[in-house]
C-alpha positions in Angstrom: 0.0 3.0 0.5 2.0 6.2 0.9 -0.4 8.7 -0.6 -3.8 8.5 1.1 -4.0 9.8 4.7 -6.1 9.2 7.8 -9.7 8.1 7.1 -9.0 7.9 3.4 -6.9 4.8 4.0 -8.2 1.2 4.0 -7.4 -1.4 6.7 -5.4 -3.4 4.1 -3.2 -0.5 3.3 -2.5 0.2 7.0 -1.8 -3.5 7.5 0.8 -3.7 4.7 2.5 -0.5 5.8 2.6 -1.7 9.4 4.1 -5.1 8.4 6.8 -3.6 6.2 7.9 -0.7 8.5 7.7 -2.8 11.7 9.9 -5.4 10.1 12.5 -2.7 9.3 12.2 -1.2 12.8 12.6 -4.6 14.5 15.6 -5.4 12.3 17.4 -2.1 12.8 16.7 -2.2 16.6 18.0 -5.8 17.0 21.1 -5.4 14.7 22.0 -2.1 16.4 21.8 -3.7 19.8 23.9 -6.7 18.8 26.5 -4.4 17.3 26.7 -1.6 19.8 24.7 -2.5 22.9 22.1 0.3 22.4 18.5 0.1 21.3 17.6 2.5 18.5 13.8 2.1 18.6 13.1 1.3 22.3 12.9 4.8 23.9 11.1 3.4 27.0 14.1 1.3 27.8 16.5 4.0 27.0 14.8 6.5 29.3 14.8 3.9 32.1 18.6 3.4 31.5 19.2 7.1 31.7 17.7 7.2 35.2 19.6 4.0 36.2 23.0 5.4 35.2 22.3 8.8 36.8 21.4 7.0 40.0 24.8 5.2 40.1 26.6 8.4 38.9 27.7 6.9 35.6 27.0 10.3 33.9 29.0 9.6 30.7 26.8 6.5 29.9 23.7 8.4 30.9 24.6 11.2 28.4 25.0 8.6 25.6 21.4 7.4 26.3 20.2 11.0 26.4 21.8 11.6 23.0 20.0 8.5 21.6 16.6 9.6 22.9 17.2 13.2 21.7 18.1 11.9 18.2 14.8 10.0 18.1 12.9 13.2 18.9 14.9 15.1 16.3 14.1 12.5 13.7 10.4 12.7 14.5 10.6 16.5 14.5 12.5 16.6 11.1 10.0 14.2 9.5 7.0 16.2 10.7 8.5 19.5 9.6 9.4 17.9 6.2 5.9 16.6 5.8 4.4 20.0 6.6 6.6 21.7 4.1 5.6 19.1 1.5 1.9 19.6 2.2 2.3 23.4 1.7 3.8 22.6 -1.7 1.0 20.1 -2.4 3.4 17.1 -2.9 1.3 13.9 -2.8 4.5 11.9 -2.5 5.8 13.7 0.6 5.5 10.5 2.8 7.4 8.5 0.2 10.1 11.2 0.2 10.2 11.1 4.0 10.8 7.3 4.0 13.3 7.7 1.2 15.3 10.0 3.4 15.2 7.2 6.1 16.4 4.7 3.5 19.3 7.0 2.5 20.4 7.4 6.2 20.2 3.7 6.8 22.2 3.0 3.6 24.9 5.5 4.7 25.1 4.0 8.1 25.4 0.5 6.6 28.2 1.4 4.2 30.0 3.4 6.9 29.9 0.6 9.5 30.6 -2.1 7.0 33.9 -0.3 6.1 35.0 0.6 9.6 33.7 -2.4 11.5 34.2 -2.3 15.3 36.2 1.0 15.2 33.1 3.2 15.0 31.7 4.9 18.0 28.7 2.8 19.1 26.7 5.6 20.7 27.1 7.8 17.6 25.8 5.0 15.3 23.0 4.2 17.7 22.1 7.9 17.6 21.9 7.9 13.8 19.8 4.8 13.8 17.5 6.3 16.4 17.1 9.3 14.2 16.0 7.1 11.3 13.5 5.4 13.7 12.1 8.8 14.7 11.7 9.7 11.0 9.8 6.4 10.3 7.6 6.5 13.3 6.5 10.1 12.7 5.8 9.4 9.1 3.7 6.3 9.8 1.9 8.0 12.6 1.0 11.0 10.5 -0.1 9.2 7.4 -2.3 6.7 9.2 -3.9 9.1 11.7 -2.0 7.5 14.6 -3.2 4.0 13.8 0.2 2.7 12.6 3.1 3.0 15.0 6.1 0.9 14.0 9.2 1.4 16.2 8.0 0.2 19.6 5.7 -2.5 20.9 4.7 -1.4 24.5 1.7 0.5 23.3 0.9 -2.1 20.7 0.9 -4.9 23.3 -1.5 -2.8 25.5 -3.8 -2.3 22.5 -3.8 -6.0 21.8 -4.9 -6.7 25.4 -7.6 -4.1 25.2 -8.8 -5.4 21.8 -9.0 -8.9 23.1 -11.0 -7.8 26.1 -13.4 -5.8 23.8 -13.8 -8.9 21.6 -15.2 -10.9 24.5 -18.2 -8.5 24.7 -21.4 -8.4 22.8 -20.9 -10.1 19.4 -23.6 -7.8 17.9 -21.9 -4.6 19.0 -21.7 -2.2 16.0 -18.0 -1.4 16.6 -16.9 -5.0 16.8 -15.7 -5.2 13.1 -13.5 -2.1 13.7 -12.1 -3.6 16.9 -11.3 -6.8 15.1 -9.5 -4.9 12.3 -7.5 -2.9 14.8 -6.6 -6.1 16.7 -5.3 -7.7 13.4 -3.3 -4.6 12.7 -1.7 -4.6 16.2 -0.9 -8.3 16.1 0.6 -7.9 12.7 2.8 -5.0 13.9 4.1 -6.9 16.9 4.8 -10.1 14.9 6.5 -8.1 12.1 8.7 -6.3 14.7 9.6 -9.7 16.1 10.5 -11.3 12.8 12.5 -8.2 11.8 14.4 -8.6 15.1 15.3 -12.1 14.2 16.3 -11.1 10.7 18.4 -8.2 12.0 20.2 -10.4 14.6 21.0 -13.1 12.1 21.8 -10.7 9.3 24.3 -8.6 11.4 26.0 -11.7 12.7 26.5 -12.9 9.2 27.2 -9.7 7.3 27.8 -6.9 9.8 26.9 -3.4 8.7 25.6 -4.6 5.3 22.5 -5.6 7.2 21.4 -2.0 7.5 21.8 -1.6 3.7 19.4 -4.6 3.3 16.8 -2.9 5.4 17.2 0.3 3.5 16.4 -1.6 0.3 13.1 -2.6 1.8 12.3 1.1 2.2 13.6 2.0 -1.3 11.2 -0.7 -2.7 8.3 0.6 -0.6 8.9 4.2 -1.9 9.8 3.5 -5.5 6.4 3.5 -7.1 5.4 6.8 -5.5 8.5 8.9 -6.3 7.2 10.0 -9.7 4.0 11.4 -8.1 4.3 15.1 -7.8 1.4 17.5 -7.1 -1.7 16.7 -5.2 -5.0 16.9 -7.2 -6.7 20.2 -6.9 
């Protein structure tokens, strides 16, 4: 699941990866919003809120949202740079190592917030969570050849609409099986994000910051079997 890239991946592998990572993203996004009032995965909403707060001259709040968006970009940049360095060293498990770093960040945030509770700075924690979401989305995008995107659903919802329209066409069209597979992938991604959001909300309400630790365990489990894989085959 975390070794093969692009066209070397099967639809089933992409489906499993999308389900797991979208569940994590939905959970982190929902728990973070419940705790601090900021979305860590929804950059479209955050950019809109930047413009809203600038318009009413609430510059301090606007800067907080700018910081969150910036942290997402930095997460994606860091993941991509890390992956490039791993490729140069021919590390087959570089994607697993990238998601492992996300898991470590989430675990640290969970432990920190569980200890300090409501005394932490919400924008700072949301920024750290956004950084992890940038890491995750860049890793899933790179390994799947842009087929799997896990931290937001606006584009996914559009792809579902397009896919449904294409499925109403000629039943004998040669690309129909591919369209159907992509449609299943997008629906799975959306539903997993939704279910993760429910789990994140209920989990944070019941256990607080420990919820982030729980989502990090999902990532640890996903990465575990690949961490002993070292060099790519020559």
